[in-house]
C-alpha positions in Angstrom: -14.9 0.9 -1.4 -12.3 1.8 1.2 -12.4 5.3 2.6 -9.1 7.0 1.9 -7.8 10.4 2.8 -8.6 11.6 -0.7 -12.2 10.3 -0.5 -12.7 12.0 2.9 -11.3 15.3 1.4 -13.5 14.9 -1.7 -16.6 14.3 0.5 -15.8 17.4 2.5 -15.4 19.7 -0.6 -17.8 18.3 -3.2 -20.8 20.5 -2.3 -18.8 23.6 -3.2 -18.4 22.6 -6.8 -20.8 22.5 -9.8 -19.1 19.4 -11.3 -17.2 16.6 -9.4 -15.2 13.6 -10.5 -13.6 11.1 -8.2 -11.3 8.5 -9.8 -9.1 5.7 -8.4 -6.4 3.7 -10.1 -8.4 0.5 -9.8 -11.1 1.9 -12.2 -8.8 1.8 -15.2 -8.7 -1.4 -17.2 -6.4 -0.1 -19.9 -4.3 2.9 -20.9 -6.1 4.0 -24.1 -7.7 7.4 -24.5 -11.0 5.7 -25.1 -10.7 4.0 -21.7 -9.8 7.3 -20.0 -12.8 9.0 -21.6 -15.1 6.2 -20.6 -14.0 6.4 -16.9 -14.3 10.2 -16.7 -17.7 10.2 -18.4 -19.1 7.5 -16.1 -17.7 9.2 -12.9 -18.9 12.7 -13.6 -21.5 14.4 -11.3 -23.4 17.7 -11.5 -24.4 18.9 -8.1 -24.4 15.4 -6.8 -26.4 13.8 -9.7 -24.6 11.6 -12.2 -24.2 13.2 -15.6 -25.4 10.8 -18.4 -23.5 11.5 -21.5 -25.7 11.3 -24.6 -23.5 11.4 -27.7 -21.4 14.3 -26.3 -18.1 14.2 -24.6 -16.9 15.1 -21.1 -14.6 17.7 -22.7 -17.6 19.8 -23.8 -19.4 19.3 -20.5 -16.6 20.5 -18.4 -15.4 23.5 -20.4 -15.1 26.5 -18.1 -17.1 24.8 -15.3 -16.2 24.9 -11.6 -14.8 21.4 -11.1 -13.5 19.3 -8.3 -11.4 16.5 -9.8 -9.7 13.9 -7.6 -7.4 11.1 -8.8 -6.5 8.7 -5.9 -3.4 6.6 -6.1 -1.9 8.3 -9.1 1.2 6.3 -10.4 1.9 6.4 -14.1 2.3 8.5 -17.2 -1.3 7.7 -18.3 -2.6 9.4 -15.2 -0.4 12.4 -15.8 -1.8 12.7 -19.4 -5.4 12.4 -18.1 -4.8 15.2 -15.5 -3.2 17.4 -18.1 -6.2 16.8 -20.5 -8.7 17.7 -17.7 -6.9 20.8 -16.7 -6.4 22.0 -20.3 -10.1 21.4 -21.2 -11.6 22.7 -18.0 -9.8 26.0 -17.9 -11.7 27.3 -14.9 -9.7 29.3 -12.4 -12.0 28.2 -9.5 -11.6 24.5 -10.2 -9.5 22.3 -7.9 -7.5 19.2 -8.9 -6.3 16.8 -6.2 -4.1 13.8 -6.7 -2.5 11.3 -4.3 0.5 9.2 -5.0 3.2 7.2 -3.3 5.6 8.3 -6.0 6.9 11.9 -5.4 8.7 11.8 -8.8 5.3 11.5 -10.6 3.9 14.4 -8.6 6.9 16.6 -9.5 6.1 16.1 -13.2 2.9 18.2 -12.7 3.4 21.7 -13.9 0.6 23.8 -15.3 1.1 27.4 -16.2 -2.4 28.4 -15.3 -2.5 26.6 -11.9 -0.7 26.9 -8.6 0.6 23.4 -7.7 1.4 22.3 -4.2 2.8 18.9 -3.0 2.0 17.8 0.5 4.0 15.0 2.2 1.6 13.1 4.4 3.4 11.7 7.4 2.8 8.5 9.2 0.6 8.6 12.3 2.1 9.3 15.6 1.8 6.9 18.5 -1.3 8.4 20.0 -3.2 8.5 16.7 -1.9 5.0 15.8 -3.3 3.6 19.1 -6.6 5.4 18.6 -7.0 4.0 15.1 -6.0 0.5 16.1 -8.3 0.5 19.1 -11.3 1.7 17.1 -11.1 -1.5 15.0 -9.9 -4.0 17.6 -12.4 -2.7 20.2 -15.1 -1.0 18.1 -17.7 -0.8 20.9 -15.3 1.1 23.2 -14.9 -2.0 25.3 -11.9 -2.0 27.6 -9.2 -4.6 26.6 -8.0 -7.1 29.2 -5.3 -5.6 31.4 -3.0 -8.5 30.4 -3.1 -7.3 26.8 -1.8 -3.8 27.5 1.8 -4.6 26.6 0.8 -6.6 23.5 -1.3 -3.6 22.2 1.6 -1.2 22.8 4.0 -3.5 21.0 1.8 -4.2 18.0 0.9 -0.6 17.5 4.6 0.3 17.6 5.4 -2.4 15.0 2.8 -1.0 12.6 5.0 2.1 12.2 2.1 4.5 11.9 0.7 2.9 8.7 -3.1 3.5 8.8 -4.0 0.5 6.6 -1.8 -2.0 8.6 -3.3 -0.6 11.9 -6.8 -0.9 10.5 -6.5 -4.5 9.1 -4.5 -5.8 12.2 -7.2 -4.3 14.5 -10.0 -5.9 12.5 -8.2 -9.3 12.7 -7.8 -9.0 16.5 -11.3 -7.8 17.1 -13.1 -10.1 19.5 -10.0 -12.0 20.4 -9.3 -10.1 23.7 -11.0 -12.9 25.7 -8.9 -15.6 24.1 -5.3 -16.7 24.5 -2.6 -14.0 24.3 -1.0 -16.2 21.7 -3.1 -14.6 19.0 -1.7 -11.2 19.9 1.9 -12.4 20.4 1.8 -14.2 17.1 0.9 -10.9 15.3 3.6 -9.1 17.1 6.3 -11.6 16.1 5.1 -11.6 12.5 5.4 -7.8 12.4 8.8 -8.0 14.1 10.1 -10.4 11.4 9.0 -8.0 8.7 11.5 -5.5 10.2 14.3 -7.7 8.9 13.7 -6.6 5.3 16.5 -4.2 4.2 14.5 -1.8 2.0 11.8 0.5 3.5 9.3 -0.4 0.8 9.8 -4.1 1.5 9.3 -3.7 5.2 6.1 -1.7 4.6 4.6 -4.3 2.2 5.6 -7.2 4.5 3.8 -5.6 7.4 0.8 -5.0 5.3 0.8 -8.7 4.2 1.1 -9.9 7.8 -2.2 -8.2 8.6 -3.9 -9.0 5.2 -3.0 -12.8 5.4 -4.8 -13.0 8.8 -8.2 -11.9 7.5 -10.9 -14.2 6.2 -11.5 -14.4 2.5 -14.6 -12.1 2.6 -12.7 -9.4 4.6 -9.7 -9.8 2.2 -12.0 -9.1 -0.8 
């Protein structure tokens, strides 16, 4: 699966916890309690080894255990209920619960008397970091781009607005095209430029993401 900021953080912290559980929105196929229990049970690890539930429940397993619980791309009331269930059942002061979401309203619903809650607003990448990310995908072997592409690279990176996924996917599309016509690069720039015409910020972001996604082959899209 795609490596997200939440996954990187999980990988960095997981060795410090007895039990770990990493969940993404895409894992859930329904909103029933049975489905939530199935997903948690199948994603539970004890010191790096998967816990095989045999007739018991994850609630009994996690009671008062040091747990790292991560829910990536948290966006609805079912996720809120799941997190509340895990916190209430676990009850360990040394546990840590991490969620990511594009909806700050959802995050602001999270209040637990026994936990300290912090909300961190992750900013878009600055120009230097954006260029570094884009170049790592467009020129993965540290090859130097053609001098004639210098302005195109600057313009495309600026139009990606510091969005990591757009920078990554656009870079992957343009990989290996540095020795071809500049038209590939200019076409991408103009498509990103047109996306700026959308009035709402969310619409602009999605349009830019779609520009990069549409240019990938079917296997890369998958």
